N, C-alpha and C positions, 0 to 999 in steps of 0.2 A: 504494500500500500504506500503510495507516494503522497506527500503533502505538498499541495501547490501553494506558492506564496501569493499574497495579494498584490495586484498590480493595478495601477490607474492608467488608463489610456489617455495620453496627452494630445497626441496628434495621430495621423494615420500610421506613421512608422515609429513613433516614440511612446514608450511606456515608462512609468515611474514605479520602481519597486518600493513598496511601503516599508518593508522591514529594514532595508539597507539604505534607502534614500538615493539609490543610483538611477539615473536616467539612462535608458538604453533603447536600442532599436528592437521593437517587438517582433517584427517579421523575421529578422535575421536570427533570432534565437532558435527557430525551428531548423535552420540550416546548420546550427552549431557554431555560428560565427557571431559572437556578441561584441558589440562596440559600446562602451560606456562613455559618458560625457562628464567632465569635472563639475562638481556642484559647489566648489569652494568660492568661485567668483560670484556665483548667484547668492550664496549665503553672505558674502561681504557686502554686496549691494543691498541685501535685505536688512543688514545691520545699520547701514547708513539711512535707509528709509525709516527704520524703527526709531532712530534718534530724532529724525525730523518730525515724526508723529508725536513723540513725547514732548518735543518743544512746542508743537501746535496745541497739544492738550494742556500744557502748562500755561499757555497764553490765555486760557479761559479764566484763570485765577488772576484777578487784577493786581494782586500783591507780588506776583512773580516777575522775573525779568527774562528776556530772551537769552538763549545761550550765546548768541553771537554779539550781544550788545556789550558796550564798554562799561566799565565800572562807574558808579554814581548815577545809574539810570533807574534806580528803584522807584516804583510808583509811576512809571511812564504810561502804563495802561490806564491808570486812574486819570492822569492829566489828559490823555488823548480822548477818553470817553467824555470827560467834562467839557473840553473844548468842542467836541462834536455836538454835544447836546446844546451848547450855547449857540453855535452856528445854526443848527436846525431850528432852534427857538426863534432866532432873529429872522430867518427866512420865512417861517410860518407866520410870524407877527407882521412882517412886511406884506405878505400876500393878503392877510386879513385886512390890513389898513387900506391897501389898494382896492380891494373889493368893496369896502365901505365908502370910499370916496367917490 
């Protein structure tokens, strides 16, 4: 009795072995000729994307600072939100004044 490994079909000729994480050519396995692709480069790029995601998630908290910002920029999100609300308030007030006149 043979145990088959779980594989995910990525494309017509590509499969991902779930147990080992190796991307290979699915059709060539039946021929006995297996070619695998390195996943280290993909994992490095995923790490960079995960850092960007955590930076974006931390920007929802107004007391945090972006990772790429210089020192002394604490509270920048509070200031930006405050100024945005002031500008929007002035624009809405001007529109209401123009409509009343």
